[in-house]
C-alpha angles and dihedrals in degrees: 000000000000111000119171092334093312130110102231134171113255089198142342108202096001139303096254093044093052093044092055091046090057091045093047107026126349139304132184126217128191104230097168088125090075119099121254129183132177118223115199134168142081090279099045093106092052092044093052092047086056096048101036127057098221124076105272090173089068094063118106123204103291099022127114137188143192113248144160134228113215137192123245088272093051096257115145114258092179145323118242151161123248121197127187108223099172141350092288104011131088141170121219121197121198141168122290098235092054101047097113096036094050099044088050089050094050091045093049094052094040108118133171120000101357128129120192126197127180104217097168091117094041102050123056117215128206130182115212108187139172141067091291096050092104093053094049097045094046091061094067107020119091094215127070095261092190087068093061106100123222104283091015127116141203137188117242147158118246115185089344090305121126108242142173113216121198122184093231137109147160099239104073090243130108111269150108143265111218123205116202110205124212091023107122128184088248094047106032099154095109090049090047089051092051092048093051093045090054090050091049095051092041093059095096088056094046094248115191131193106240130209136213093277092062093042095052092047095046093048088050092052086052089050094239120154123247111216112239092025111047099016133025139142092292087062128076127209097251090051091053091045091246097119088117089081094049112098109192095180090080134048122260141146109294097014097124095057094041090054089055090047091053091049096045100035129228132280094222135029135201114247141180120230134190120195119232093218128043098270129132116238114208142192114297099012111145120248115218136199124181090348095305128108105245099170145325140257115256097181131017141159144150110275110220088201097054095028084221137101116268129190146176117213147139128261132172109287091236089063097042095100095052119112092200115085139140131200121215109232106182108299098349140065124234126198118239136181129228113241135166111240143269089080098206130074104273093207089062104030138030134033094299092058115128 
């Protein structure tokens, strides 16, 4: 299917099969469509502190963090990852649909000794996810990958190729994102070799290539936002329950407005919902309380783990602590329960499992 201008697989063996493979073993996703930029220069740390909401100055070499870039009014332009590669060098990873927009915004706000380079088409990117991801990656990496902490990184060789490994992902599971250097869109041979190698060494664990369908289902089960659906420039971090990456002690674009929002409170809040019956909530379905529409669904699907419908949506903040909601599905109303994501049992699934 077309996704942000890329032709990407929706599934290989099937969305449910691939989702269960990631939850129970290991799956691999080609996420080369994501945006990647290198930031270098003596003022790179100062620059990233200004353009992102999290505290980039706290990063040590090898460390990474989840963050946001906001507009002047505090609306979310994108969510992204920032990793410090060297004293004055960082890599920024952002959403595929925002590649041009984000790089233009970064370039417009770069001041002082800052060099930006868009490497999206020169560096391939894979995501190896699941409880067996460590076992699979260790069979071909030349570093101890289990020593990489969550949101940490390390350089390695995989099948002879130069790679950056970060312990991150979009599924809620333990896993890694693997950046294959010197693998351009026009000369992808190195990237293809690494992909095949990971599939080969993962055979004992039942590794499967996974598509967009499983990726979207897994991120929803984990309660992660999808840009353009759950968050956008009309949404601020506090509404989206992403205030934990907003560091108001420093200056950044949008800070003044977000300081006001934190003090005043928000009119709407992001919530997680689970259906009582086996029905599927979808984007745009109204959320109802006491007969009145109080919000709408932004992401929804059937969770194979729960065998129930799950959804992310926004409701009026005053209603966000209620446990009595319904969603309107065509001509009928279905009862839903308010839950705090992730939707799965974290003792059985996800990176926090025992």
